[in-house]
MMTF fields as JSON, N, C-alpha, C and O atoms, coordinates in Angstrom:
{
  "mmtfVersion": "1.0.0",
  "mmtfProducer": "UNKNOWN",
  "numBonds": 451,
  "numAtoms": 452,
  "numGroups": 113,
  "numChains": 1,
  "numModels": 1,
  "chainsPerModel": [1],
  "groupsPerChain": [113],
  "chainIdList": ["A"],
  "bondAtomList": [4, 2, 8, 6, 12, 10, 16, 14, 20, 18, 24, 22, 28, 26, 32, 30, 36, 34, 40, 38, 44, 42, 48, 46, 52, 50, 56, 54, 60, 58, 64, 62, 68, 66, 72, 70, 76, 74, 80, 78, 84, 82, 88, 86, 92, 90, 96, 94, 100, 98, 104, 102, 108, 106, 112, 110, 116, 114, 120, 118, 124, 122, 128, 126, 132, 130, 136, 134, 140, 138, 144, 142, 148, 146, 152, 150, 156, 154, 160, 158, 164, 162, 168, 166, 172, 170, 176, 174, 180, 178, 184, 182, 188, 186, 192, 190, 196, 194, 200, 198, 204, 202, 208, 206, 212, 210, 216, 214, 220, 218, 224, 222, 228, 226, 232, 230, 236, 234, 240, 238, 244, 242, 248, 246, 252, 250, 256, 254, 260, 258, 264, 262, 268, 266, 272, 270, 276, 274, 280, 278, 284, 282, 288, 286, 292, 290, 296, 294, 300, 298, 304, 302, 308, 306, 312, 310, 316, 314, 320, 318, 324, 322, 328, 326, 332, 330, 336, 334, 340, 338, 344, 342, 348, 346, 352, 350, 356, 354, 360, 358, 364, 362, 368, 366, 372, 370, 376, 374, 380, 378, 384, 382, 388, 386, 392, 390, 396, 394, 400, 398, 404, 402, 408, 406, 412, 410, 416, 414, 420, 418, 424, 422, 428, 426, 432, 430, 436, 434, 440, 438, 444, 442, 448, 446],
  "bondOrderList": [1, 1, 1, 1, 1, 1, 1, 1, 1, 1, 1, 1, 1, 1, 1, 1, 1, 1, 1, 1, 1, 1, 1, 1, 1, 1, 1, 1, 1, 1, 1, 1, 1, 1, 1, 1, 1, 1, 1, 1, 1, 1, 1, 1, 1, 1, 1, 1, 1, 1, 1, 1, 1, 1, 1, 1, 1, 1, 1, 1, 1, 1, 1, 1, 1, 1, 1, 1, 1, 1, 1, 1, 1, 1, 1, 1, 1, 1, 1, 1, 1, 1, 1, 1, 1, 1, 1, 1, 1, 1, 1, 1, 1, 1, 1, 1, 1, 1, 1, 1, 1, 1, 1, 1, 1, 1, 1, 1, 1, 1, 1, 1],
  "groupList": [{"groupName": "MET", "atomNameList": ["N", "CA", "C", "O"], "elementList": ["N", "C", "C", "O"], "formalChargeList": [0, 0, 0, 0], "bondAtomList": [1, 0, 2, 1, 3, 2], "bondOrderList": [1, 1, 2], "singleLetterCode": "M", "chemCompType": "L-PEPTIDE LINKING"}, {"groupName": "ARG", "atomNameList": ["N", "CA", "C", "O"], "elementList": ["N", "C", "C", "O"], "formalChargeList": [0, 0, 0, 0], "bondAtomList": [1, 0, 2, 1, 3, 2], "bondOrderList": [1, 1, 2], "singleLetterCode": "R", "chemCompType": "L-PEPTIDE LINKING"}, {"groupName": "PRO", "atomNameList": ["N", "CA", "C", "O"], "elementList": ["N", "C", "C", "O"], "formalChargeList": [0, 0, 0, 0], "bondAtomList": [1, 0, 2, 1, 3, 2], "bondOrderList": [1, 1, 2], "singleLetterCode": "P", "chemCompType": "L-PEPTIDE LINKING"}, {"groupName": "ASN", "atomNameList": ["N", "CA", "C", "O"], "elementList": ["N", "C", "C", "O"], "formalChargeList": [0, 0, 0, 0], "bondAtomList": [1, 0, 2, 1, 3, 2], "bondOrderList": [1, 1, 2], "singleLetterCode": "N", "chemCompType": "L-PEPTIDE LINKING"}, {"groupName": "GLN", "atomNameList": ["N", "CA", "C", "O"], "elementList": ["N", "C", "C", "O"], "formalChargeList": [0, 0, 0, 0], "bondAtomList": [1, 0, 2, 1, 3, 2], "bondOrderList": [1, 1, 2], "singleLetterCode": "Q", "chemCompType": "L-PEPTIDE LINKING"}, {"groupName": "LEU", "atomNameList": ["N", "CA", "C", "O"], "elementList": ["N", "C", "C", "O"], "formalChargeList": [0, 0, 0, 0], "bondAtomList": [1, 0, 2, 1, 3, 2], "bondOrderList": [1, 1, 2], "singleLetterCode": "L", "chemCompType": "L-PEPTIDE LINKING"}, {"groupName": "CYS", "atomNameList": ["N", "CA", "C", "O"], "elementList": ["N", "C", "C", "O"], "formalChargeList": [0, 0, 0, 0], "bondAtomList": [1, 0, 2, 1, 3, 2], "bondOrderList": [1, 1, 2], "singleLetterCode": "C", "chemCompType": "L-PEPTIDE LINKING"}, {"groupName": "PHE", "atomNameList": ["N", "CA", "C", "O"], "elementList": ["N", "C", "C", "O"], "formalChargeList": [0, 0, 0, 0], "bondAtomList": [1, 0, 2, 1, 3, 2], "bondOrderList": [1, 1, 2], "singleLetterCode": "F", "chemCompType": "L-PEPTIDE LINKING"}, {"groupName": "ALA", "atomNameList": ["N", "CA", "C", "O"], "elementList": ["N", "C", "C", "O"], "formalChargeList": [0, 0, 0, 0], "bondAtomList": [1, 0, 2, 1, 3, 2], "bondOrderList": [1, 1, 2], "singleLetterCode": "A", "chemCompType": "L-PEPTIDE LINKING"}, {"groupName": "GLU", "atomNameList": ["N", "CA", "C", "O"], "elementList": ["N", "C", "C", "O"], "formalChargeList": [0, 0, 0, 0], "bondAtomList": [1, 0, 2, 1, 3, 2], "bondOrderList": [1, 1, 2], "singleLetterCode": "E", "chemCompType": "L-PEPTIDE LINKING"}, {"groupName": "ASP", "atomNameList": ["N", "CA", "C", "O"], "elementList": ["N", "C", "C", "O"], "formalChargeList": [0, 0, 0, 0], "bondAtomList": [1, 0, 2, 1, 3, 2], "bondOrderList": [1, 1, 2], "singleLetterCode": "D", "chemCompType": "L-PEPTIDE LINKING"}, {"groupName": "GLY", "atomNameList": ["N", "CA", "C", "O"], "elementList": ["N", "C", "C", "O"], "formalChargeList": [0, 0, 0, 0], "bondAtomList": [1, 0, 2, 1, 3, 2], "bondOrderList": [1, 1, 2], "singleLetterCode": "G", "chemCompType": "PEPTIDE LINKING"}, {"groupName": "TRP", "atomNameList": ["N", "CA", "C", "O"], "elementList": ["N", "C", "C", "O"], "formalChargeList": [0, 0, 0, 0], "bondAtomList": [1, 0, 2, 1, 3, 2], "bondOrderList": [1, 1, 2], "singleLetterCode": "W", "chemCompType": "L-PEPTIDE LINKING"}, {"groupName": "VAL", "atomNameList": ["N", "CA", "C", "O"], "elementList": ["N", "C", "C", "O"], "formalChargeList": [0, 0, 0, 0], "bondAtomList": [1, 0, 2, 1, 3, 2], "bondOrderList": [1, 1, 2], "singleLetterCode": "V", "chemCompType": "L-PEPTIDE LINKING"}, {"groupName": "HIS", "atomNameList": ["N", "CA", "C", "O"], "elementList": ["N", "C", "C", "O"], "formalChargeList": [0, 0, 0, 0], "bondAtomList": [1, 0, 2, 1, 3, 2], "bondOrderList": [1, 1, 2], "singleLetterCode": "H", "chemCompType": "L-PEPTIDE LINKING"}, {"groupName": "SER", "atomNameList": ["N", "CA", "C", "O"], "elementList": ["N", "C", "C", "O"], "formalChargeList": [0, 0, 0, 0], "bondAtomList": [1, 0, 2, 1, 3, 2], "bondOrderList": [1, 1, 2], "singleLetterCode": "S", "chemCompType": "L-PEPTIDE LINKING"}, {"groupName": "LYS", "atomNameList": ["N", "CA", "C", "O"], "elementList": ["N", "C", "C", "O"], "formalChargeList": [0, 0, 0, 0], "bondAtomList": [1, 0, 2, 1, 3, 2], "bondOrderList": [1, 1, 2], "singleLetterCode": "K", "chemCompType": "L-PEPTIDE LINKING"}, {"groupName": "ILE", "atomNameList": ["N", "CA", "C", "O"], "elementList": ["N", "C", "C", "O"], "formalChargeList": [0, 0, 0, 0], "bondAtomList": [1, 0, 2, 1, 3, 2], "bondOrderList": [1, 1, 2], "singleLetterCode": "I", "chemCompType": "L-PEPTIDE LINKING"}, {"groupName": "TYR", "atomNameList": ["N", "CA", "C", "O"], "elementList": ["N", "C", "C", "O"], "formalChargeList": [0, 0, 0, 0], "bondAtomList": [1, 0, 2, 1, 3, 2], "bondOrderList": [1, 1, 2], "singleLetterCode": "Y", "chemCompType": "L-PEPTIDE LINKING"}, {"groupName": "THR", "atomNameList": ["N", "CA", "C", "O"], "elementList": ["N", "C", "C", "O"], "formalChargeList": [0, 0, 0, 0], "bondAtomList": [1, 0, 2, 1, 3, 2], "bondOrderList": [1, 1, 2], "singleLetterCode": "T", "chemCompType": "L-PEPTIDE LINKING"}],
  "groupTypeList": [0, 1, 2, 3, 4, 5, 5, 5, 1, 6, 7, 8, 9, 1, 9, 10, 11, 5, 12, 13, 8, 14, 6, 5, 10, 5, 15, 5, 8, 13, 4, 11, 10, 15, 5, 3, 9, 13, 16, 14, 16, 5, 10, 5, 4, 17, 1, 10, 18, 13, 1, 10, 8, 5, 13, 11, 9, 10, 1, 9, 14, 8, 8, 18, 5, 5, 3, 1, 16, 8, 2, 5, 15, 13, 12, 5, 1, 18, 18, 5, 13, 1, 6, 5, 17, 13, 16, 10, 19, 5, 5, 14, 8, 16, 1, 2, 1, 1, 9, 16, 13, 7, 15, 9, 2, 5, 2, 0, 4, 5, 8, 15, 6],
  "groupIdList": [1, 2, 3, 4, 5, 6, 7, 8, 9, 10, 11, 12, 13, 14, 15, 16, 17, 18, 19, 20, 21, 22, 23, 24, 25, 26, 27, 28, 29, 30, 31, 32, 33, 34, 35, 36, 37, 38, 39, 40, 41, 42, 43, 44, 45, 46, 47, 48, 49, 50, 51, 52, 53, 54, 55, 56, 57, 58, 59, 60, 61, 62, 63, 64, 65, 66, 67, 68, 69, 70, 71, 72, 73, 74, 75, 76, 77, 78, 79, 80, 81, 82, 83, 84, 85, 86, 87, 88, 89, 90, 91, 92, 93, 94, 95, 96, 97, 98, 99, 100, 101, 102, 103, 104, 105, 106, 107, 108, 109, 110, 111, 112, 113],
  "secStructList": [7, 7, 4, 4, 4, 4, 3, 3, 3, 3, 3, 3, 3, 3, 3, 6, 6, 3, 3, 3, 3, 3, 3, 6, 6, 6, 6, 3, 3, 3, 3, 3, 1, 1, 2, 2, 2, 2, 2, 2, 2, 2, 2, 2, 2, 2, 2, 2, 2, 2, 2, 2, 2, 2, 2, 1, 6, 6, 4, 4, 4, 2, 2, 2, 2, 6, 6, 7, 7, 7, 7, 2, 2, 2, 2, 2, 2, 2, 2, 2, 2, 2, 2, 2, 2, 2, 2, 2, 2, 2, 6, 6, 7, 7, 1, 7, 7, 1, 3, 3, 3, 3, 3, 3, 3, 7, 7, 7, 7, 7, 7, 7, 7],
  "xCoordList": [0.848, 0.0, 0.895, 1.817, 0.609, 1.387, 0.894, -0.288, 1.807, 1.407, 0.254, -0.587, 0.199, -0.894, -2.24, -3.279, -2.244, -3.502, -4.061, -5.183, -3.289, -3.74, -4.35, -4.836, -4.325, -4.925, -6.131, -6.088, -7.193, -8.421, -8.496, -8.301, -8.777, -8.887, -10.266, -11.296, -10.248, -11.481, -11.445, -10.374, -12.614, -12.695, -14.018, -14.983, -14.039, -15.25, -15.459, -14.497, -16.704, -17.031, -18.339, -19.175, -18.486, -19.738, -20.73, -20.412, -21.938, -23.022, -24.279, -24.764, -24.804, -26.052, -26.035, -27.004, -24.925, -24.833, -24.418, -24.2, -24.3, -23.871, -22.535, -22.22, -21.758, -20.549, -20.901, -21.66, -20.348, -20.521, -19.129, -18.287, -18.885, -17.588, -17.786, -18.759, -16.836, -16.886, -15.625, -14.534, -15.77, -14.647, -14.739, -15.635, -13.817, -13.893, -13.61, -14.201, -12.727, -12.317, -13.352, -13.29, -14.301, -15.355, -16.739, -17.739, -16.807, -18.076, -19.016, -20.17, -18.484, -19.262, -19.385, -18.525, -20.452, -20.634, -21.427, -22.284, -21.115, -21.835, -22.031, -21.38, -22.925, -23.093, -23.24, -23.639, -22.906, -22.986, -22.816, -22.709, -22.792, -22.735, -21.327, -21.167, -20.294, -18.926, -17.98, -18.308, -16.805, -15.791, -15.388, -15.289, -15.157, -14.772, -15.849, -15.542, -17.105, -18.202, -18.224, -18.358, -18.093, -18.159, -16.925, -17.019, -15.77, -14.581, -14.761, -14.4, -15.318, -15.567, -16.606, -16.407, -17.708, -18.748, -18.211, -18.524, -17.406, -16.859, -15.897, -15.892, -15.094, -14.181, -14.974, -14.61, -16.046, -16.876, -17.53, -17.596, -18.011, -18.667, -17.67, -18.0, -16.467, -15.427, -15.118, -15.051, -14.931, -14.616, -15.715, -15.43, -16.972, -18.095, -18.175, -18.404, -17.989, -18.086, -17.022, -17.326, -15.779, -14.688, -14.873, -14.654, -15.275, -15.518, -16.596, -16.424, -17.708, -18.783, -18.316, -18.702, -17.481, -17.008, -16.019, -15.976, -15.229, -14.194, -14.629, -14.256, -15.41, -15.77, -17.261, -17.699, -18.028, -19.454, -20.328, -19.887, -21.57, -22.581, -22.242, -22.652, -21.494, -21.22, -19.903, -19.416, -19.329, -18.013, -17.96, -16.946, -19.003, -18.983, -18.899, -18.589, -19.176, -19.119, -17.931, -17.9, -16.962, -15.834, -15.079, -14.73, -14.818, -14.048, -14.741, -14.082, -16.044, -16.788, -16.814, -16.524, -17.158, -17.345, -16.066, -16.118, -14.919, -13.661, -13.04, -11.999, -13.67, -13.201, -14.263, -14.185, -15.242, -16.336, -15.911, -15.692, -15.794, -15.327, -16.514, -17.593, -16.28, -17.299, -17.547, -16.706, -18.689, -18.988, -17.988, -17.353, -17.868, -16.934, -17.167, -16.203, -18.406, -18.693, -18.057, -17.608, -18.014, -17.4, -15.877, -15.231, -15.302, -13.853, -13.451, -12.433, -14.243, -13.935, -13.981, -13.133, -14.956, -15.058, -13.836, -13.294, -13.416, -12.242, -10.997, -10.262, -10.759, -9.575, -9.685, -8.674, -10.882, -11.075, -10.731, -10.035, -11.211, -10.915, -9.413, -8.849, -8.765, -7.302, -6.587, -5.646, -7.019, -6.406, -6.61, -5.687, -7.803, -8.081, -7.211, -6.715, -7.029, -6.204, -4.746, -4.08, -4.243, -2.86, -2.69, -1.698, -3.652, -3.588, -3.517, -2.692, -4.38, -4.365, -3.029, -2.514, -2.475, -1.187, -0.083, 0.757, -0.08, 0.942, 0.819, 1.824, -0.412, -0.644, -0.646, -0.866, -0.403, -0.395, -1.717, -1.729, -2.818, -4.135, -4.404, -4.134, -4.925, -5.195, -6.662, -7.023, -7.502, -8.928, -9.191, -8.551, -10.129, -10.431, -11.141, -11.996, -10.791, -11.425, -12.69, -12.786, -13.659, -14.856, -14.739, -15.698, -13.536, -13.292, -12.009, -11.09, -11.964, -10.778, -10.557, -11.508, -9.308, -8.932, -8.168, -7.329, -8.449, -7.748, -7.724, -8.482, -6.859, -6.752, -7.09, -6.754, -7.747, -8.064, -7.346, -7.423, -6.64, -6.009, -7.076, -8.084, -6.849, -7.765, -7.754, -6.691, -8.908, -8.912, -8.516, -9.152, -7.485, -7.022, -6.682, -6.397, -6.716, -6.334, -5.314, -5.525, -4.208, -3.177, -3.7, -4.377, -3.37, -3.778, -2.894, -1.688, -3.489, -2.693, -2.131, -2.76, -0.938, -0.271, -0.781, -0.329],
  "yCoordList": [-1.175, 0.0, 1.241, 1.364, 2.127, 3.373, 4.377, 4.386, 5.23, 6.214, 7.109, 7.469, 7.48, 8.36, 7.651, 8.307, 6.332, 5.601, 5.656, 5.215, 6.191, 6.304, 7.667, 7.907, 8.563, 9.888, 10.015, 9.627, 10.556, 10.763, 12.22, 13.114, 12.461, 13.837, 14.394, 13.774, 15.594, 16.229, 17.718, 18.306, 18.313, 19.764, 20.227, 19.468, 21.495, 22.09, 23.449, 24.13, 23.835, 25.151, 25.634, 24.854, 26.965, 27.572, 27.608, 28.052, 27.13, 27.144, 27.644, 27.01, 28.766, 29.312, 29.408, 29.037, 29.911, 30.128, 28.92, 29.044, 27.75, 26.54, 26.067, 26.325, 25.382, 24.726, 23.306, 22.623, 22.866, 21.498, 20.916, 21.513, 19.738, 19.075, 17.749, 17.033, 17.436, 16.211, 15.392, 15.948, 14.083, 13.156, 12.477, 11.667, 12.806, 12.33, 10.846, 10.181, 10.322, 8.932, 7.936, 6.754, 8.396, 7.51, 7.992, 7.364, 9.092, 9.674, 9.958, 9.53, 10.692, 11.085, 12.597, 13.299, 13.112, 14.559, 14.852, 14.073, 16.003, 16.487, 17.984, 18.626, 18.541, 19.996, 20.473, 19.721, 21.758, 22.344, 23.844, 24.429, 24.458, 25.915, 26.498, 27.689, 25.673, 26.193, 25.175, 23.996, 25.657, 24.776, 23.717, 22.537, 24.124, 23.156, 22.094, 20.917, 22.514, 21.57, 20.529, 19.337, 20.959, 19.982, 19.084, 17.91, 19.633, 18.78, 17.705, 16.547, 18.091, 17.124, 16.083, 14.885, 16.543, 15.624, 14.662, 13.471, 15.183, 14.334, 13.307, 12.15, 13.71, 12.775, 11.637, 10.471, 11.961, 10.932, 10.032, 8.815, 10.634, 9.851, 8.898, 7.742, 9.373, 8.527, 7.35, 6.207, 7.627, 6.562, 5.505, 4.308, 5.945, 4.998, 4.206, 2.996, 4.881, 4.248, 3.157, 2.035, 3.495, 2.524, 1.366, 0.209, 1.669, 0.61, -0.349, -1.566, 0.19, -0.671, -1.509, -2.669, -0.913, -1.646, -2.75, -3.787, -2.541, -3.523, -4.57, -5.738, -4.163, -5.124, -5.129, -5.904, -4.304, -4.2, -4.999, -5.952, -4.587, -5.268, -5.303, -6.219, -4.308, -4.203, -4.852, -4.609, -5.672, -6.257, -6.997, -6.921, -7.697, -8.455, -7.546, -8.01, -6.249, -5.285, -4.332, -3.294, -4.671, -3.78, -3.36, -2.187, -4.273, -3.928, -2.819, -1.903, -2.893, -1.847, -0.553, 0.519, -0.646, 0.547, 1.353, 2.582, 0.685, 1.388, 1.896, 2.552, 1.598, 2.094, 2.925, 3.142, 3.384, 4.164, 5.626, 6.27, 6.151, 7.519, 8.463, 8.049, 9.721, 10.757, 10.921, 10.535, 11.487, 11.738, 12.733, 13.512, 12.69, 13.556, 15.029, 15.786, 15.447, 16.862, 17.31, 18.452, 16.441, 16.783, 16.835, 17.713, 15.91, 15.939, 17.218, 17.828, 17.622, 18.859, 20.061, 20.949, 20.093, 21.186, 21.182, 22.24, 19.999, 19.858, 20.448, 21.216, 20.095, 20.612, 22.103, 22.806, 22.59, 24.036, 24.76, 25.774, 24.245, 24.848, 24.825, 25.818, 23.713, 23.636, 24.677, 25.315, 24.859, 25.859, 27.273, 28.087, 27.566, 28.887, 29.161, 30.274, 28.163, 28.333, 28.554, 29.412, 27.801, 27.979, 29.361, 30.041, 29.78, 31.104, 32.193, 33.103, 32.1, 33.091, 33.082, 34.135, 31.891, 31.777, 32.428, 33.145, 32.183, 32.762, 34.276, 34.976, 34.785, 36.228, 36.904, 38.111, 36.137, 36.661, 37.337, 38.36, 36.774, 37.343, 37.231, 36.196, 38.276, 38.312, 38.06, 37.964, 37.952, 37.756, 36.307, 35.383, 36.115, 34.747, 33.972, 34.517, 32.731, 31.863, 31.256, 30.999, 31.03, 30.323, 28.835, 28.083, 28.406, 26.995, 26.579, 27.381, 25.345, 24.792, 23.37, 22.606, 23.026, 21.674, 21.092, 21.771, 19.845, 19.206, 17.71, 17.189, 17.018, 15.564, 14.98, 15.551, 13.858, 13.132, 11.788, 11.095, 11.406, 10.086, 9.004, 9.139, 7.949, 6.821, 6.213, 5.814, 6.13, 5.601, 4.133, 3.308, 3.822, 2.442, 2.112, 2.996, 0.833, 0.373, -0.722, -1.626, -0.661, -1.67, -3.006, -3.075, -4.048, -5.386, -5.831, -5.582, -6.48, -6.988, -8.354, -9.13, -8.631, -9.91, -11.039, -12.175],
  "zCoordList": [0.0, 0.0, 0.0, 0.807, -0.896, -0.994, 0.05, 0.396, 0.555, 1.575, 1.143, 1.967, -0.153, -0.582, -0.561, -0.642, -0.454, -0.343, 1.083, 1.329, 2.005, 3.389, 3.686, 4.791, 2.694, 2.853, 1.943, 0.776, 2.482, 1.716, 1.305, 2.128, 0.045, -0.45, -0.114, -0.379, 0.482, 0.944, 0.617, 0.465, 0.513, 0.407, 0.979, 1.072, 1.36, 1.92, 1.274, 0.919, 1.125, 0.571, 1.162, 1.617, 1.139, 1.612, 0.458, -0.645, 0.739, -0.242, 0.455, 1.392, 0.008, 0.551, 2.082, 2.744, 2.636, 4.069, 4.885, 6.09, 4.264, 4.967, 4.409, 3.247, 5.223, 4.755, 4.348, 5.037, 3.229, 2.745, 2.553, 1.882, 3.15, 3.016, 2.297, 2.534, 1.409, 0.605, 0.835, 0.96, 0.892, 0.845, -0.516, -0.753, -1.4, -2.771, -2.908, -3.759, -2.093, -2.231, -1.726, -2.067, -0.919, -0.422, -0.82, -0.471, -1.541, -1.987, -0.81, -0.794, 0.171, 1.349, 1.379, 0.847, 1.998, 2.136, 3.4, 3.817, 4.0, 5.182, 5.041, 4.216, 5.841, 5.861, 7.295, 8.185, 7.501, 8.829, 8.77, 7.692, 9.927, 10.013, 9.956, 9.686, 10.209, 10.207, 9.58, 9.446, 9.203, 8.636, 9.655, 9.316, 10.892, 11.924, 12.129, 12.32, 12.088, 12.273, 11.163, 11.442, 9.898, 8.806, 8.777, 8.42, 9.151, 9.22, 10.286, 10.076, 11.426, 12.505, 12.07, 12.268, 11.481, 11.024, 9.963, 9.982, 9.043, 7.99, 8.587, 8.166, 9.548, 10.214, 10.86, 10.71, 11.571, 12.203, 11.167, 11.342, 10.095, 9.051, 8.384, 8.116, 8.12, 7.516, 8.44, 7.989, 9.727, 10.691, 10.737, 10.706, 10.81, 10.847, 9.551, 9.571, 8.431, 7.117, 6.968, 6.561, 7.3, 7.173, 8.148, 7.788, 9.375, 10.368, 9.872, 9.944, 9.368, 8.861, 7.674, 7.536, 6.814, 5.633, 6.004, 5.341, 7.049, 7.387, 8.401, 8.286, 9.386, 10.442, 10.765, 11.615, 10.123, 10.43, 9.489, 8.847, 9.428, 8.616, 7.13, 6.418, 6.663, 5.231, 4.813, 3.709, 5.682, 5.414, 4.077, 3.383, 3.706, 2.449, 1.217, 0.12, 1.404, 0.301, 0.429, -0.233, 1.265, 1.56, 0.304, 0.172, -0.612, -1.816, -2.601, -3.094, -2.717, -3.424, -2.612, -3.144, -1.335, -0.511, -0.329, -0.27, -0.238, -0.025, -1.318, -1.294, -2.438, -3.735, -4.437, -5.646, -3.694, -4.253, -4.343, -3.317, -5.545, -5.758, -5.986, -6.412, -5.692, -5.91, -7.413, -8.225, -7.784, -9.197, -9.811, -9.1, -11.12, -11.846, -11.517, -11.398, -11.368, -11.087, -9.762, -9.653, -8.772, -7.483, -7.638, -7.066, -8.402, -8.656, -9.382, -9.053, -10.36, -11.088, -10.148, -10.235, -9.26, -8.286, -7.35, -7.029, -6.922, -6.051, -6.726, -6.105, -7.987, -8.68, -8.965, -8.967, -9.201, -9.363, -8.057, -8.072, -6.949, -5.645, -5.392, -4.933, -5.685, -5.498, -6.34, -5.867, -7.583, -8.459, -7.917, -7.942, -7.432, -6.872, -5.652, -5.476, -4.822, -3.623, -4.014, -3.435, -4.979, -5.443, -6.058, -5.795, -6.876, -7.502, -6.434, -6.524, -5.426, -4.341, -3.6, -3.223, -3.396, -2.707, -3.53, -2.986, -4.829, -5.699, -5.796, -5.924, -5.736, -5.832, -4.463, -4.366, -3.416, -2.045, -1.691, -1.006, -2.151, -1.846, -0.344, 0.267, 0.229, 1.67, 1.995, 3.168, 0.988, 1.272, 1.701, 1.2, 2.624, 3.065, 1.959, 1.261, 1.806, 0.807, 1.377, 2.577, 0.506, 0.952, 0.672, 0.847, 0.229, -0.014, 0.708, 0.875, 1.122, 1.779, 1.269, 1.106, 1.022, 0.65, 1.829, 2.421, 2.172, 3.268, 3.044, 2.226, 3.762, 3.691, 5.043, 6.08, 5.028, 6.248, 6.185, 5.171, 7.273, 7.259, 7.303, 7.997, 6.57, 6.58, 7.98, 8.455, 8.66, 10.023, 10.022, 9.366, 10.746, 10.82, 12.256, 13.064, 12.561, 13.881, 13.687, 12.878, 14.415, 14.289, 14.81, 15.835, 14.083, 14.511, 15.666, 15.667, 16.633, 17.746, 17.38, 16.661, 17.887, 17.562, 18.419, 18.276]
}
């Protein structure tokens, strides 16, 4: 397993007064009133999703569930947001962004010997 396979690509943006966060690698999304809230909700959702896929009721479908990607439209939005953030960084823009890109580590538990 490559190290980049242990990180999940995520982004959040403000839409109509709410924050919406997406996990592209698992096709998950949450919404809330603040960036911190959606990051927390998405972290919990990812943990529950992975736990259910690996050891829960959905274990027999783990191969599908852990390889389920977001739709192309969400991926395009993610790359647009990344480009906007890079552009602002290169231009030293001081205005706050309404979008954020972040990575979440894949929740894992070490096996006991």
